[in-house]
C-alpha positions, 0 to 999 in steps of 0.5 A, a space after each residue: 337796795 338797803 335803806 341808808 337812813 335806818 335799821 330796817 325791820 326785816 333785818 331783825 330776823 329771829 335768830 333761830 335755827 328752827 324755821 317759823 318758830 314761836 321763840 325769838 332769841 335775845 341776842 343781838 340780830 344780824 343787820 345790813 345797814 350801810 349807813 352804820 357800817 360806812 360810819 364804822 369803817 370810816 372811824 376804823 380806818 382813821 388813824 387819828 380816831 381812836 375812841 369811837 362812841 355808838 350811842 342810842 337808848 337801851 334796846 336801840 339795836 347797838 349790839 346788832 350793829 356791832 355784831 353785824 359789823 364784826 361779821 362783815 369784817 372779818 379781817 379786823 380782829 374784835 375784843 368784846 367786852 360786856 358788863 351786866 348791871 342788875 342794880 337799882 339805877 335809881 340808887 344814889 351810892 356814897 363815895 366809897 360805894 362808888 369807888 368799890 363799884 369802880 374797882 369792880 368794873 375795872 377788875 371785870 374789864 380786865 378779867 374779860 381781856 386777859 381771859 379771853 385769849 389763850 394763856 399760851 399767848 400771855 406767857 409772861 401774864 402775872 395772872 395765873 390760870 387754869 389750863 388744861 395741858 394736851 394729853 399727847 404733848 404731856 406724854 410726849 414730854 414725859 417720854 422725853 424726859 425718860 428718854 433724857 434720863 436714860 441717855 443721861 445715865 448712858 452717857 455719864 454712868 456707862 463707862 466706855 460710852 464716849 470711847 465707843 462713840 468716838 471709835 465707832 466712826 462717822 455714824 458713831 460720832 453723828 450718832 453721839 452728837 445727837 445724843 448729846 444735843 438732846 441731852 442738852 436741849 431737854 434741860 434748855 427746854 424746861 429751863 426756858 418754861 420755868 424762866 417763862 413761869 417766873 414772870 407770873 409771879 409778883 412777890 409782895 414780901 419774902 422774909 428770911 428771918 431778919 432779911 426782908 424783900 419787898 416787891 410790886 410797888 405800891 398798893 393801887 386803888 385803881 385796878 387799871 393802874 395796878 395792872 396797866 403793864 398787864 394791859 399793855 402787854 396784852 395788846 403787845 401779845 395779841 393782834 386785836 384792832 377793835 375793843 368793843 365795850 358795852 354796858 358799862 354805861 348801866 353803872 353810871 360811872 364816868 370815871 371808868 370811861 375816863 380811865 379807858 380813855 387813857 388806857 387806849 392812849 397808852 396802848 397806842 403810844 406804846 412802840 411794841 403795839 400797832 399803835 391803831 387800836 380802836 376802842 368802840 363804846 356802846 352807851 346810852 346818850 345821856 351818859 355825859 352831860 352837855 358837850 363832855 361826850 364830844 370832847 371824850 370821843 373821837 367819833 360819835 355814831 348815833 343809833 336810831 331805835 329800832 322800836 319805840 313807843 309809836 311803832 312798837 305795836 307793829 313789833 308786837 303784831 309781828 310776834 303774834 303772827 301764826 300764833 293760834 291765840 292772836 285773835 283772842 287778845 284784845 286788840 285795844 289792849 295790844 294798841 295801848 299797852 304798846 305805848 309803854 313797851 319800847 325795848 325789843 329785847 323785852 318784847 321779844 322775851 315777853 312774847 317768848 314767855 307768853 308762848 310758853 305759859 300759853 303752852 302750859 296752861 292751855 285751856 279754852 277758858 284761859 283769858 289770853 289778854 289777862 295772861 299777857 298782862 301778867 307776863 308783862 307785869 312779871 317781866 318789868 316788875 320782877 321784884 314785885 312779882 316775886 313779892 307776891 309769893 312772900 305776901 308783899 308788893 304793890 299788886 299784893 296790897 291792891 288785892 288786899 285793898 278790895 275788900 276795904 274799898 268794898 265795904 267803903 263804897 257800900 257805906 257810901 251808897 247807904 248813906 246816899 240812900 238814906 239821904 234820898 229817904 230823908 229828903 222823902 221824909 221831909 218832903 212828906 211832912 211839908 203841908 204846902 203844895 207848891 212853890 207859889 203857896 210858899 212864897 205867898 207865906 213868906 210875903 204874908 209874913 212880911 205883911 204881919 210885920 208891916 201891915 198895908 205893905 204894897 211894894 218890896 224894894 229891889 235894887 232901888 225899885 219898888 215891886 208889887 207884892 203881886 210881881 214878887 210872887 214870881 220865883 225869879 223875882 223872890 229869888 232876889 229877895 232871898 239875898 237881901 241883907 235888909 228888906 225894905 218894903 213901901 207902906 202907906 207910901 213910905 220906906 220901912 222895915 229893914 229886916 234881913 230875909 233870914 229873920 223872915 225865915 226864922 219867923 215862918 219856920 225856925 227849922 227849915 230854911 226857904 230853900 230846904 222847904 222849897 226842895 221839900 215841895 219839888 220833892 212831893 212832885 210825882 216826876 221828882 218822887 219817881 226820880 228818887 224812887 229810881 235812885 233808890 232803886 238803882 242804888 239797891 242794885 248796885 250794892 247787891 252787885 258790889 260783891 262781883 265788881 271787879 278790883 278796877 272798878 273800885 280803883 276807878 272811883 278810889 284812885 287816891 287809895 291807888 296812888 298812895 300804894 303806888 307811892 309806898 311801893 315806889 311806883 308813882 311815876 309808873 304809868 304802865 302799872 297803873 293802867 294795867 290795874 285800872 283797866 282790869 288787865 291786872 287783878 287779884 286772878 293773877 295766880 291762875 296764870 302763874 301756876 300749873 293746874 294738875 287734875 286731881 280732886 278737881 277735873 279740868 272741866 271743874 278748873 275751867 269753871 273756877 277760871 271763868 268765876 275769877 275772870 267774872 265771866 259766865 259759862 253756860 249754866 249747864 257746864 259740867 261740874 265733876 266735883 262740886 264739893 271741891 269746886 265749892 270749897 275752892 269758891 270764895 264766899 263772895 263768889 256765891 253772890 255772883 252770876 258765875 255761880 249759877 250753875 246747875 251742878 253747883 246749885 244741886 250740890 248746895 240744895 242737896 247739902 242745904 244744912 251744911 251749905 246753908 250760908 252759901 245757899 242763902 247767898 246764891 238765893 239772895 243773888 237771884 232775888 236781887 238779880 232776877 232778870 239775870 238769873 231767869 234763864 238759869 231758873 228756866 233750864 234748871 226747871 228742866 234739867 234738875 231734879 232738885 228743881 222742887 226744892 230750889 223752888 221751895 226754898 227760893 220761894 220761902 226766902 223770897 215770897 216776891 218770887 211770884 211778883 217777879 215772875 209775873 212781871 217776866 216773859 216767862 211767867 207761865 213757867 215760873 208759876 207752874 214751878 211755884 204752884 207745883 212745888 210750894 205749899 198752898 198756904 204759904 203761897 196764900 198767906 205770903 206770896 199772894 201780895 195784893 192779890 197779884 197771883 189771883 188777879 194773874 190766875 183770874 185771866 190766864 189760869 188756863 195757861 198755867 194749869 195744862 193737863 201736865 201741871 194738873 197732876 201735881 197741884 192740888 185745886 184747893 190753892 184755887 179757892 184759897 186765893 179766891 180766883 175767879 176765872 174771866 172765862 171758864 169756857 177755856 177750861 172745857 179741854 180739862 173737864 175735872 178743873 172745869 167742874 171744879 171751877 163750876 161747883 166752887 163757883 170760882 169764875 167771874 160772873 160776866 155774860 160770856 161766862 153765864 151764857 157759856 154755862 147756860 148753853 153748856 148745861 141746857 144744850 139745844 133743848 131750849 129755845 134761847 130767843 129770849 135769853 138776850 132780852 130777859 137774861 135773869 127770867 131765863 136763867 131762873 127758868 132753865 139755868 142749872 141749880 149751882 149757877 142759880 145758886 151762885 147768881 143768887 149769892 153774887 147777885 149784885 155782881 150778876 146785875 151789874 156785869 150781866 144785866 146791867 151791861 147788857 143794853 138789850 136786856 130790857 124786858 125781864 118779867 115783871 115778877 122778876 123785876 120786882 124781885 130785884 127791886 126788892 132784893 136787899 143784895 142789890 144797892 140803891 144805885 144798881 136798882 135805879 139803873 135797872 129802872 132805867 134799863 128795864 122796859 117792864 111796866 109795874 102794874 101796882 106801884 105798891 108792889 115795888 119798894 117805896 123808896 124807889 116809887 119816885 124813880 120808878 114813876 119818873 122813868 115812866 116804869 109803872 102803869 099810868 093810872 091815877 091810883 099809882 100817882 095817888 099812891 105816890 103822892 101819899 108816900 112821898 113827903 119830899 115829893 114837891 110841886 116841881 116833881 109833880 110838874 115834871 111827872 104831868 108833863 110826861 106825855 106817858 102819864 098825861 096820855 095814860 091818865 087821861 084814859 084812867 078814871 080819877 078815883 074820889 074816896 070819901 074823907 080822902 084829901 090826896 086826890 083833891 090836892 092833886 086836882 088842886 095842883 094840876 089846875 094850878 100848874 101853869 108849867 104844864 104843857 097846854 095839851 098835858 094840861 087839857 088831858 089831865 083836867 079832862 079826867 078831874 071830877 072836882 069843880 072849883 069856885 074860882 080860877 087859879 092865877 097866872 095860867 096861859 089862856 089855853 089853860 083857862 080855855 081848857 078849864 072852861 072846856 070842861 067846866 072845872 070852875 063854876 059860873 059865878 060873879 068871881 068867875 065872870 069877873 076873873 074872865 073879863 079881866 083876863 080876856 076870855 069872858 066871851 068864852 067863859 059866857 059861851 060855856 056858861 050861856 044858860 047861866 049868863 042870860 038867865 042873869 044877864 042883867 046882872 052883868 055888865 058887858 063892854 063893847 068888846 065883850 059884846 062884839 065877842 059874844 056876837 061872834 061866839 058859839 052861842 044861840 043866834 037869837 042871843 046874839 041878835 039880842 046883843 046886837 040890839 045894845 050896839 051903837 054905830 060907833 061900836 062897830 063902824 071901823 071893824 070891818 071884820 065885825 061889820 061882816 059878821 054882823 052882815 052875815 047875821 043880820 042876813 040869816 036872822 029877822 031883826 027888828 030894825 027898829 031896836 037897831 040903830 039906823 046907822 049900823 044898819 047902813 054900815 052893815 048892809 054893804 058888807 054882806 056876802 053878795 049883792 043880792 044879800 045887800 039889796 035884800 037888807 036895803 029893801 028891809 031897812 029902807 022904811 027907816 032910812 031917809 034918801 040920803 041914807 039909802 043913796 049913801 048905802 047904795 054908793 057903798 055897793 059895788 058897780 053899777 049899783 054904786 052909780 044909782 047914788 050919783 045924780 044924772 046917771 043911767 046905770 043898768 043893772 041885771 033884770 032880776 026879780 030882787 033887782 026889779 023889786 029894788 027899782 020899784 021901791 026906789 021909784 016909789 020913794 022917788 029916789 030915782 027919776 025913772 027906769 026902763 027894761 032894756 033887754 036883760 037889763 034894767 036901765 035906771 034914770 037917777 034924779 038931776 042935780 037941783 
């Protein structure tokens, strides 16, 4: 069932006789739409409707509806009148021009009306037309006329003919009647034609001398008015029911429609016509203003457009179906351009032309999207397209504008780059390091103007100067027209910040200086460097920018051209230009290529260049000379120029093509990343690669730097080293020794067997290469030997060890190589290696010896040679001293400047001679240094085993001795070890030593005995030890020295002769020992062991000491000795201090029992003798003592 609302898409089938044709006719197509047909039938069948309008925009399908309706209604006879207009519809006509146009329109309508039917139908029309007579009819008429002449002559010239007829009877009369009838018919026929023909003539003037005849009425301006009778006659003589009038609205003349309506009325009002002739107008909706349209037409049928901006994409896709290029057109472009295409005929014609152009230009390199763009431009802007051939029009102006925009952009970028450089230069001159410092500078200036300033007033609030150092606060000060400060509690100053700025820096503002400081920051400097790099990159790429890129950033220039060429409101043209679909390569799509000097392959290359596309670098160019001549100079600064054949041609003809070749080299230089793949393939594919590499290197010495940053460094360096002069590489290309640094580490990757054939090894020596790992060259004996003989390898443990192993093999035991590397090398290394090490001894020590923690046992001879070498720095020698365990026996063999270091690192033999020599040679050796030295156990213990030398007239030894005995900072143990070997005696004690050191001095009698030393020992609490040390001296002169109780007691406990101790005991008093239990026990032991004279010791002391012996037997022994000098009370008191049961003897009325031993029996006897007990008796193994009774 048909859609009743709109024209169906499927109804617009291609009007072609060829099935699946890529072409589409532009004529109306057959449709079947009931809505439109019913409305037309209603209008035609309604007698009241004479003027019918079919309205809709151009391309909406009005003609298709009318054409299909005609075919559906063969019973109706249609007269079709269509006018074409190619005038500029935007042009406003003058009144005379409008009248002239209206006459032309009316004339055309009249011509199509009258000349559209056979002339025989309009016998009485005054319009003369060429008619093609019927040949048979002419012959028949001519024969008829000849027969008529014959019969006429026979009838009127032949005597007796009439009598013959009459006399012939019935058949003669019949025959005669026919003859005479024929003779009358022929003149009648021709007279009739003559009368008819007379109606075709209109006489304006016939002059017979003085007689004039005028006809035809007045001269009318309107063709319709002048030939109105012809028009009415036309419809009287024909049977047309419907007059279809199309495209008259394109002229924009409503007057024509008014006259047509009048004619319609006159025709239908004429009694000789059918009276029901319809005028069907196909016109656009805006032909009549406001409601005039409804008043003018009797019935209006609106046509909904088949195609508009919203669905033209579908129609476009339909046209692309089954084409081989449908997938080659950018879908985004199709979607966007469809917004501007809303005319079905235009779409059909565009794609008809696209198919033709594609077939004629067919190429794998053809950009179908751009081809379609050019065809759209050609169809919609035909006059501008034509202007291209005459070097005028919008597109021509746009293409011509490109160079101007390029230069302007380059100038803008250079200005921007200069501004960045200016900012960097200014920032370099800024001596302040931070914005905080800058703020403090301005605040300081304020304080200079107004001393004692404490606050600045902001928004009526005092802010301290410290807080003003915050940038957010200080920004508020910048805006003050008057700065008020608080000074000594008063408000003053009133200067503007601008005035302060001038005082600080009259040339730069605060903001400018702040920016300069910020620009000095690493992150901002890096940002500027990146900006400059990006600008340089953009400048280098400008030459191959497509024109739309320039137009996008210069749309004002494009708008000016659009206005100039009267396209200012045209969105489609602007879209095509700004999106790059229409550019200066248009000519590739508007002309055919014919192989001649250029092959198809050459042309394909040129097309890709124009399209800013890229073919493989190996794309074959058959005629490079012709291709080069076809290219623009700017093309040689684009990536597309990187073609092996093209570059080969330029290199081969480097003299004649110098400018172009330089542009290619410059492009490679500026766009190395984009050019690298070309170079890599060129190395392998071209016989000219050596020349190109040489030329490129000479033009761009930094080629090596970029190569080193590439992932294909090895390939590039092989090419450079093989083809560029060694001296040039050394002098110009080895910037900052970058090549040297790379080859040091990766040279083995470059110098393989292939490249060695082409490279002179001398370049290695010229650029001072020192390979990191010489073992990586072992597969190349010649190169390995060159590196070894010329000392072109890094001195490191890995290389040295490898060479030692390489030249010694397994014949030498290498157990000591690790611990004494240099010693081993000097004994077993090859001469070249030893020579190299000798020349680079400093590096060897750093990289090999010092880097090996296990290398601690060099021979003393080698060790001393290193210390005495003038090729090593003091720092290296000190490091060696710290590292080596080797001991130098005689410090005099080492450099004096390192004696101190050697000694303090315990690397010299610990003998007194070495220490004394150090002291003698080192004027800067301090007491603290000696203290540090002697505190080392290595030296204290070693010197203790060494004999201290004494040299006559030499004070150094004595000075050292004095230092040692006076140094309380030495450890007590080391002090003791050292003074043990000193061979000097001193008459006094040093001050402020620890007691242990004094005791050590006494132990070794380093200090002599005299009054001063006795006194010092007494005052410092070690007199007993002193007397113990000098016992003989003291007791010889004992009476000369006074001892206090404590000293007496200490001496009694000291390690002196016992008899001398007893002698000292005689000087004690009971009070001296009464509370000292420990000393009492010492005395008790002494009294027990030695015979003393009780009479020389106080009886009280004896009573105190006796109970504190080590055993009861010893106490009883002492009681038996001293009872002679004691009285009863003292004796009983001593017994009372003894242990039980002896203590009960002192208690009256007790009967203690004690063991029956000889000494106890003796005690009982003595007590009984002196009547200190009552009685005693033996009781078994006990002695019972009966004490006295309390009396």
